[in-house]
N, C-alpha and C positions, 0 to 999 in steps of 0.2 A: 504494500500500500504506500502511496505517496501522500504524505500529510500536508503538502503544500497545495493550497487551493489555486486552481487555474485562475488567471486574471479575470476572465469574464464572470466566473462564479463568485470570486471575491468582491467584484464590483456589485453584483446582484445582491449579495449578502449585505453589503454596506448600505445599499439603497433601501432594502427592507428595514434594516436597523433604524435608519434615519426616519423613514416613514412611520414606523411604529412609535418612536419617541415623540415625533413632532405632531403627528396627525391622529393617532389612535389612542394613546394613553389619556389625553384630555377627555375622552368619552367614557372613561371608567366610572365616573360618578353620574352618568346619564340615567335619568329616571326610567328610561325605556329598557334598561337591563334589570329584569325582575327575577323572582324566585324560580321561574320556569325558563330562564334564559333571556337573551336579548329579543326584542320584538322584531318582526319582519321589516317594519319601517326603519328601525335602526340598522338592521343588516343591509338594506338597500342603500342607505346613506353611506355606510362604511364602504360598501362595494363600489359606489360611485367615486369615492375618494381614491380607492386603490386603482380603479380604472383610469382615472385622470392622470396618474403618474406611471401607468403601464405595468402595474403589479397585480392586476386581477387575474387569478387563475393561471399564473405563470407555469404551473406544473403540468397542465393538461396538454394533450397532443396538439401539434401545430395546426392541424386542420380545424381545430376548435378555438384557435386564437392564442394558444399557449406556447411554451418553449420546450415542451416534451422533456421535462427534467428527468434525469436518471434517479434511482433511489438514493444514491450518494448526494446528488445535488439537492434533492428534497430534504435530506438530513440537515444540510447547511441552511437552506432557506426557511424550512419549517421551524427550526430552532429559533432563528431570528424573529420569525412572525410570532412565536409563542411568548416572547418577552412581555406582551400584553395578552391576557386571556381573550381579548377581543381581536387580537391580531390575525389568528387563523380564519376567523369569520370574515374579517375585512378583505383578505386576499383570496378567500374562498377555498381554503385547504382544510377545513374543519371536517370532523366526523358528523354524520355518516356519509355526507356527500362525497368526500374525497375517496373513500373506499368504494362507493358505488360507481364513481367515475372510472376507477381502475377496473372494476369487475366488468362493467358494460363494454369498456374498450377491449378487454381481453376475450369476452365470451359473446357479446351481442351480435346479432345479425345486422347487415347494413340498414334494414328498415327500422330495427330497434334503436340503432345508434342515431338515426335521423329523428326518430320520434321522442326518445327519452334522453339519450346522452347529449345531443347537441344543445338543448336548452339548459340542461343541468351544468354542463361544462362551462358555460359562459355566465352562470349565476342568475339566469332568468327565473329559475325555479329551485325548490328544495326537494329532497327525497327522504325516504326512510328504508330501513332494512328490517323486515319482520321475521325474526327467527326465534328469539327467546320466548319461553312460555312460563306461565305460573305452574307451581306444583299441581299434579305430578308430571307435567310436561318437561320439555327440554330446557335446561339451564346450562350448567357447566357440563352436563352429559348430553350431547346432542342426540345420542341414540334414543333418548326418551321422547323425541319429537312426536307429538300427538295430532297436530293439525293435519287434516287429510284432504287430498284432492281426488275426487272421483270422476272417472271418465264420463263425458256427456256429449255424445256425437263427435264433432270435430274439436271439442273443447273440454273443459273441466269445471267442476263445481267444488269450491273450497269451503271447508268449515273448520273452525277452531278458535282458540283464544291465544292472544299474545300479550306480553307485558314487558315493561322497561324498553319500549320501542322508541328510541331516540328520534326526535324530530317528526313524529307522526302527525302531530297537530300543525297543520299548515303545509304538509308535504303535497307536492303535485303528483307524485306517483310513489309506489312502493314495490319492493322486491320481497315476495313472500316465499318462505321455505315451507313446503308441505310434503307429507308422506304420500307416495303414489304407488306403493306396493307393500308387501309384508316382510321383505328382507330388512335386516338391521341397518343396511346402508342405502336403502331405497328411498330417496327423497328427490324432489325437483324444485327448481326456482321458477317463480312466475312473476311477470310484470303486470301492474294494474294502475291505471290512472286514478287519481283521487281529486276531490272527495267522491265517495260512493256509498250509497245507503246500506250496502251489505258489508261495508268495512267501517265499523262503528267504534269511535273512541269513547270508552266508558268513563275514563277519568285520566287526568294528568296526575301522576304520583308526586307527592311532596317529598323530594329527596334533598340531601344535604348539599349536593352540587347544583350549580346554576349556570354552567358554562355553555350548555348546548341549546341551540335554537329549537323552540317548540317543546323543550323539556322531555320527559320520559312518560309515555302513555301506556295504559292498559286498554286493550281493544278486543272486540269480538268480531269474528268473521262468520257470517251466516248466509250460506247459499250464494257465495260470490262466484259469478260465472266469468270465466276467462276463456279466450279462444286458444286454439293450438298455436297461433302466431305469438301468443304472449308467453310461451315457454322460453325461459332464458337458458340458452345452451341446449343440452339434450335431456330428455326425460330420464330420471333415475340417477343423474350425476350431480345432484344438488350439494351433497356433502363434499364432493371433490371440488366444486366451484367455490364452496365456502372457504376452503383452504387457499384458493387463488386470491380470495378477497382478504381473509383474516390475517395471513402471515405478514403481508405488507402493511395492513391496517394497524396491527399491533405495533409495528415499528414506527409508523407515522404518529401514533399517540405518544410514543416515547420522545420523538423529536420535538413535538409541540410542548409537552409538559416539561421537557428539559429547559426550554426557554423560560417558562414560568418559574421554575426553580431558580434559575440564574437571576431573575428579577427579584425574587424574595431575598436571595443571598445579597444582592447589591444593596437593597434597602437596609438589611440588617448590618451590613458592613459600614455603611455611612453613619448609621446610628451609633455603632460601636466606636467610631472615631470621634464622635462629638459628645455623647452622653457621659457625664461625669459621675463617678462613684468612688468613695474612699480615696479621694485625692488625685485621681487621674481618670482618663477616658476608660470606659469599661473594656474596650478592645485591648488595652494593655494588661488586663488581668488574664491570667493563664486560662481560667475556666471559659472565658469568652473567646480568647484567641484560638484555643484548641477546637472549639466548635466551628469557627470560621475556616480553620485548616481542614477539618473533616468535610465541611461543605465543598471546598475546592476539590478535594480528592474524589468525593462522590460525583461531582459534576464532570470531572475529567474522565473518570472510569465509565460513566454512562455514555459520554460522547464517543469514546473509543469503541464501546460495545455496539452502539448504533451504527457507527461507520463500518465496523466489521461486518455486521449483518447486511447492511445496505450494499456493500461490495459483493457479498455472496449472491444477493438477489440480482444485481446487475450482471453477474457472470452466468445467469440462467439457472442457478441452483434453487431448489425448493426452499432451503434454509429453514426447515421446520424447527429443528433443534435450536439454531441460532436465534430464531424469532422468539421461541419460548424463553430461552435464557435472557434475551434482551428485555422481554416483558417483565420478568421477575426482577432482574438486576436493577433495571431503570425505575420501575414503579416503586420499589422499596427504597432505593437510593434517593430518588426525587422527593419522596415523602420525608425522609430523614432530613434532607436539606431544608425543606420548608418548615418542618417541625423545629429544627434548631434555630432557624431564622426567627420564628415566633418566640422562642425562648429568649433569644438575645434581646428582642424588642420589649420583653416583659409585658407590662399592662398595655402598652401601646399596641403590641401584637395581637392582643385579644379584641381590640377595637376595630372599627372600620375606618379609622383615620389613615390607615395604609391599606393597600390591596392584599397584604400577606394573609389576612384572615380569610379572605375569599379564595385565594389560591390554595390555602390549607384544606378548605372544605372540598374543593374540586379534585385535588390530587389524592386525597384519601380514597375517593371513589375509584381511582385508576387501578388500585390493587385488586379490584373486584371485577370490573367489566373487561371484556375480551379475554376472559379466563382468569379466575383467581390464581394467586401465586401457588396455592397448594395443588391445584389441578395441573399446572405446568410442571411443577416439581415431580408429581406422580407420573406424568407422561414422559419426562426426561429419564426418571429412574427406571421406568419400564423398558425404554429403549436401551439403556445401559445394560440392564440384566439380560436382555435378549440379544445383546451384541449388535444392535442396530444403531447405536449412537454414532453419528458422524458429524464432524464440523470441519 
């Protein structure tokens, strides 16, 4: 690996850095950022600002107006965008849209790309990915998938329940994972435009995080009819396509939240330089300086892990193990960084006078979604015991 950034990428990173600091951070106190995420009005305003400086959806394929960034290039740019929690929303690289763009580009038919990917890639619409279900359905164990699609002439009828579906409220279309056979791996992905009366949002869950557009919904799917042309990819290969989406998507979460952790650390560092206690700045006390040093080590380690996994993906590898390791290493390290930053800030860190409190709530959720740390450790351990662990 060459750790020197190419000139063009370094310039893009600097441009994103400046944009986030000058144009996006001032929006962090905007009243339109509520408990269930920023409003769509705020999103469009931020997107317009990014578009005006040529930073809207820079990661998407060139045919949709982007620069077709590699995974490694995304790592650099997405970390810069994540310096504000609103940054990924502004440049349109936030979840679940970023993952859906990748999946549609990899698997979608030309007609599906024109109908769904094109408006999504340029930020005209939002989307959601409906896979997770309430108990006893699929959660960390996708094999428990209970939503079912039944053949109906040239199409299908889908019935089931989903929950923790990020961005469902306000999405223009959804990708639904449903079982289409009786085999343990027999599932299919379907596309459907929204809103639709058979795809009903029962409630938006009140969760501790507030970073995602539209929040996280619980919904019911009752006799939802889809055509054969709405099958994404091939029938019965839904779980395989889920890995096409999830392995890179786990990594892009790491990229974005690393930027947020760096922001929390910077705020804590500045406070440690100026806040006096016992005759000197608190940063000169070993207890605080050691926390700052540990933060820098966790940030450094996370970045190296992300870059290594991104390079594997760019080389055409599946990188399943690298992706799982990155998810665990980064989600836990990033949480430690933000937690230490809050500790250094003391009472100030508990308040909303800085953005650290909000970052803390958001990054705590990262250890659960896209696979809890325990599930990734279990999967890695199983591969090791079976002699299938490769990096």
